[in-house]
N, C-alpha and C positions, 0 to 999 in steps of 0.2 A: 471535634470537641469544642473548639473556639466558636464554630458556627452555632452550635447549640446554645452556648452561653450568650451569644449576641442576640439570639431570638427570645431569650427568657422574658425580657421586660418590654419588648416592642410588639412584635407580631403576636406572640402568645397571649399577652394581656389584652391586646386589641380584640383578638378573637373572643377572648373570655367576656369582654364587655358586651360585644355584639350578640353573642350566641346564647348565653345563659344555658349552656348545655345541660342535659339531664343526666343523672347517674345514680342509680341505686338508692333512691330516697327512703324506701321502706324496708330495707333488708333487715335492720335490727329488730323491727317489730315481729317479723316472721321467725327470726332466729331465737327470739326470747320466749316463745310459747312453751318450750320444753325446759326452760331454764331452771325451774324449781326442782326438776328431776335430775339435773346434772350434778356431777361431783363438785363438792365445795372446793374452791380455790381462793388463794389470796394473792393479789397482784400488788406488789410494792413499786411505787413510782417515785423516782428521784429526779426532780425537774428544776429548771433554772429560772423560769419566768415569774418573778415576784409580782409584776403588775397584774397578773390575772390569777393569782393564788386562790383567792376566795371563790372566784367564779369557776375555776377549774375543780376545786374541791366540791363545789355544789353540783357540777356536772357529773363527777364521779358518783356522788350520792344518788343523783337522779338515775344513773345507769343501774346501780345496784338495786334500786327499787323494782325494776323490771327483770333483774337478773339476781335473785336472792341467793344463788349459790356462789356469787362472786363478792369478795371483800376487796376493796381498793384502798390502800393506804398511800397517802400523798405526802412527800417531804419536799419542801421548796427551799432551795439554796441558790441565791443569786444576788442581784443588786451590787453592793460593794464587796461581796464575798466571791472569791475565785472559785467558780463552779467546777472547773477542771480539777483543781487540787482537792476539792471536797469530794468529788466523785471517786478519785483515786483512793482517798482515805476510806470511803464507804466500801469499796470493793476489798481493800486490804483488811478491813475489819471482819470480813467473812460474811457480812450481811449484804449480799449482792442483790440489787434491785432487779425486778423483772423488766422494768421500763426505765430508760434514762435518755439523756440527750447527747447528740454529737453535732458539731457545728459544720463539718465539711470534710474535705480529704485529709487534713492533718489529724483530726479526731478519729476518722475511720482507720487511719494507719495505726494509731495508738491502741484502739480498742478492737482491732480486727479479729482477735481470738475470742472475743465475747459476742460479736454481732451476729444476729440471725438474719438470714435472707428474708426480705419483706415482699418479694415478688408474688407471694401467695395471698397477700392482702388485697381487699377490694380498693383500698385507698391508693395503693401504688398504681393501679390501673386507671385511676381517675385524677392523679396528680397532673398538673399542667405540664406540657412538654418542656423538657429541659431542666425542670426543677430537681430532678433526681441525679443529675450529672455529677455533682460534687460528692455524692455518697455511693457511687456505683463503681464496682470493681469487676472486671471481666464480664460485663453485661448484667451483673446482679446488683440490685439496689439494697442498701443496708440501712436505710432511714426513710422516714416519712415526714415531709415538711410541716412545720407548725402552721405557717402562714407566710404572707409577704409583708415586708415592712420597708419603710423608708424614712429618712430623716432630712432635716434642713435647719433653717432658723425660724423657730416659732415666734410669732410676734403678737403683741396686744394691739388690736385694731383701734381701740379708742385712743390709746396713747399716740399712735401714728397719726390719727386724724387731728388730734389737738396740736400736734407738731407740724401739721401741714405736709406730711409725707405720704406719697402715693406708693403703696407697696408694689403695685403692678409695674411700676417703672424701674424697680430695682432688679436688674438682670446682669449686672457686672460687679466685680469687686469694688471698683472705684465709686460706683453709685451707692453701694452698701456703705462704704467708708464715709461718704458724704452724709448719708442719712444718720449714721451713728454719731457723727460730729454735731449734727443739728440737734439730735436728742440730748446729747451730753451738755450742750450749751444752754439747754432749756430744762434741765433737771428740776429745778425748784418750781418752775411754772407747771411742769407736768406731774409733779408729786412723786418722782421716782428717786430711788437711792443711787441707781446706776443704770447704764444702758443694758449691760449683760449680767448674767450670773453664770460664770464659767466654773463647772464642778471638776476642777483638776484632781480632786481627791479620788474621783471615780475614773480609774485608769481605763475602763472600757469606753468611756466617752472620748478620751483623748487618744490613748494608745491603739484603740481599735477603730472607732467610728471616725474621729477626725482624720487620723492617718490614712484610712481607707480611701478617702476622696483623692488623696495625693499619690497613693501607690497604685490604685486601680488603673490609671492611664499608663503607668510604667509597665503593667502586665497586660495591656490591651483589654482590660476588663475580664480577663480569663482567670478564674480561681485556680485552675490546674497549673497555669504558668507560674502563679505565685507559689503554689505548693512545690513545684519542681525546681524553683529558682535556687541556685546555690549562693548567689550574691544579690545585692541590691545596689542601684546607682543613686537612689534618692533624687531622681531627675527633677521632681517638682518641690524640692526642699524650700526654695525661696517663696513659692506660693503658699506652702504650709506655714512658713514663718510669718508671712503677712497676716494670714487668717488667725493664727494663734495669738500674735501680738495684738491684733485689733480687739479680740475678745478679752484678753487679759488686761490690757490698758484701760478699757472702759467697763470693767466688771466690778461687782462688789468684791471686796478683798477680806481676807487673803484667799485667793482661789485654790491654793494647794490643800486647804482644809474644808472647802465647800463640797458638800455631797449632793446626791440626787434629791433627797427630800427637801433640803434647804433651797436648792435651785428651783424645783418644780412647784412645790407646795408653799413654802414659806415666802419666797420672793416673787416668782412669776404669777402664781395663783392669786396672790394678794395685790397685784399691780405695782409692786415695788421695783420691778425691772421691766424693760420693754421687750427684750429678746432673749431667747435661750436656744442653745443648740440641743435639739432633741428630736424624737420621731413620733410617729402616729400612736405609738404605744402609751404615750402620756395622757391620751384623751380620757380614759377611765378615771385616772387620778384627779384630773382637773374637773371632770364632770361630777365627781363625788363632792367636791368643794362648792361648785357653782355650775349647775347644769346649763343655765343660760349663757354664762361666760364661755364655757367650753364649746357649746354648739354654735354660738353666733358672734363671738368677739375675739376669736383667735384665727390666725392664718399661718401659712408656712412659706417663707422665702426660699429661693434656691440656695445651694451651698456652693459658692463660687470657687473654682480652682483657677486662679489667675494664670493666663497664658494657655489654658486648655479649654474646658467648658465652664462657663461662668453662670449659666442659667439652668443648671441641672440639679437633680436630687439623687443621692446614693440610695439604691433600692436593692433588696435581696431577701433571702430566707434566713431568719435569725438562728434557727436551730431545727434539728430533726429529731423525731421520736425514734429511738433505737430499742431493740429488744434483745434480752440476754438469752443467747442460744443454749446456755447451760441449764436453764430452768426446765422442769419436766414439761412434757408435751401439753398437758392440760392447762398449766399456768401460762405457757407461751401462747396457746390459742386464745385463752381468755384475754390476755393482754392485747393481742392484735385485734380481737373482736371489739374490744372497748374503743380503740382508736378508730376502727372502721365505723362504729356507731356514732362516734363523736363528729366525724366529718361528713358522713354520707347519709345518715338517717334524717328524716324530717325534723325530729326532735333535736338531734345533735346540731343540725345546720342552724336552727333557730338560736341555739345557745352560742354557736360560733359567731353569728352575725350580731345578735342583740346584746349578749352579755360579754363575750370576749372582745367585741368590736374589731374582729380580725378582717384583714383583706384576704379572702380565701385563696388557697393555693391549689384548689381542686375544681374540677368541672362540676356542673350541677347546681350552681348557685345563680340566683337571679342577677340581672345586670345592675340592679340598684341595691345590691347586697351591702355596699359600703355607704353608711349614712353620715358619719362624722366628717367634719371639714378637713381634718388632717389626712385621714384615710383617702378621702376623695382627691386631695391634692397629689398624694403619692401615686394613686392609681392613674390619674390623668397624666402625670409626668411620665410614668412608665409606658403608658399606652401611646404617647406621642413622641417617643424618642428622646425624652429629656431625663434619662436615667443614667447614673454611673453605677456600674455593677459592683457588688460587694466581693472583695477578694480577701478580706482579713481572716476568714476562716481557713485560708491557705497559708497564713503566717506560720513560722515555726512555733512549736508548742510553748505557750506562755510568753512569747516574745513581745507581743503587743502590749499586754497589761503589765507584765513584770519587768520588762526591760525598757521599751520605749516610753510607756506610760509613766513609769517612775522617774525617768529622766526628764520628762516634760514637767513633772512636779518640781524638780530641782530647777529647771529653767525658769518657770514662771515665778519662782521664789528668789531668783537672782543668784542661785548657787551653782549654775552650770552655764557655760557659754554655748551658743547655738552650734558653732562648728564642732564642739566636742560632742554635743548631742548627736549630730549627724555621724560623726566618726564612730561613736559607740553603737549606733543603730546598725551601721554596716558591719562592724566587727562582730557584734553579738548574733546577727543573722547568719553570717558566714560560719561562725563557730557552731551554731545550732544545726547547721546543715551538714557538718562533717560526719 
C-alpha cells in the first residue's frame, strides 16, 4: 500500500508526461448513437467543486445534447460550506443523488453502504496507477478521481521583481521569511496592503491544506496510515507554527474573517497582496479577472516544512466521483457513462483540459495537456520528486475543518495558545478514533 502511494506523484506522473498514452477517446460517440431510443433517466449530481461549477454544468449540458434521454441536474455545495455535512443532510432528506463525492478512505468508510463498485467503468481502467488506492476496499474501487491538484504559495511576479526578489532562490523557510520581510518593509513602494492574505475563515485552507503539509511526513505520506492512526504526535508542530505565524503576522487583518473570495479575487487578483496560500484550482478565477495576469504574471513557490522538505509542494487527488448503488440500474449506468464520457471521449477531454484546466488523473491525454502556469508547476514538482502526498482525506471525519481549523481561527485571533491548540488536536483525534 505504502509503495503504491509513493509512486503516485513521481514515477506515475513522469510516465504520464512522457507517454501521453491513448485510451478510449471515441467511446462516447459510438455509445450515443442509440441514445434517443434509450429509456429516459435523470441523474442528480451533488458535487463540491465550486471553482468549476459553471464549466461542469456546461459539460453536463453538452453531454445531454448527444444523449437526449438523459437529464443531468447539478447541485454544487463547497467553498466555505461543509460539503460532508451538506451531503449527509441531502441523503437524510430522502433526495439521494446518483452521483456524489468522497475524498478518500474516511469518506469511503462513512458511505460504504451507498457506494457502487466502479470497476466496470472505462475510467477506472484508465486511472493513473495508484490513484484509486484510497478508495479501494478488498480490491474493488469505489470512486473515480476528479483530477490531480497541488498547492503552494502563489505569488505576483511583478511585485517580486519590483522588490528585487528572485522567486527561484526561495527554497527554504528561512529564505521565504527573508523575502517576506523585504516585501513588508517596502509595502508603500510596492503599492500593497500586506504581503499575505491568509483566509483563516476557510477552515479547509488551514485545517486541511496547511495542516496536511505537516502531518503528511508523520504518516510517511501514506493516506492509509493516517486513516488507521489512533493517535497523532504532531511531530512537526513547531514547523507548522512557524508557517502559520509568518502568514498571519504579515497578512491583511483580521484573518479569522477573511474568506476565499476576498483572498483570491479582492486582494491577490487586484495586486493588493503579494502572496497567497492556494493551489492550481484558482487559475480559472484569476483568468476570468485578467487572463494576461493569470497566464503570465503569477507563479507558485514551494510550501516549506521546516526541518523536513522545504522545497516541495503538497500534491494529491481532491475528490472522487462516487455513485449511489441504490439507484436503479438504468440511472446508475447513465451516471457512470457520463463520467466515462467526460474523461475519456475526445469531446470530454477537450473540456477537461481547456475549460476545467485540470491536471488529468487518467491516461490518454497529451503530454502538453496542462497549459496554465500553476498546473505546470504542480505537475513538474510531482514528476521530479518534489511532492508531499495528501493525507488529509484520511483524517477523522470533520476533524480538520471543524476541530483543528476552528482552533486555528481562535489562535490567529489571540484567543487560544498554541500549546492548547496542539493538545486539543491530539485529544479530538484520539476521541474520534475510539
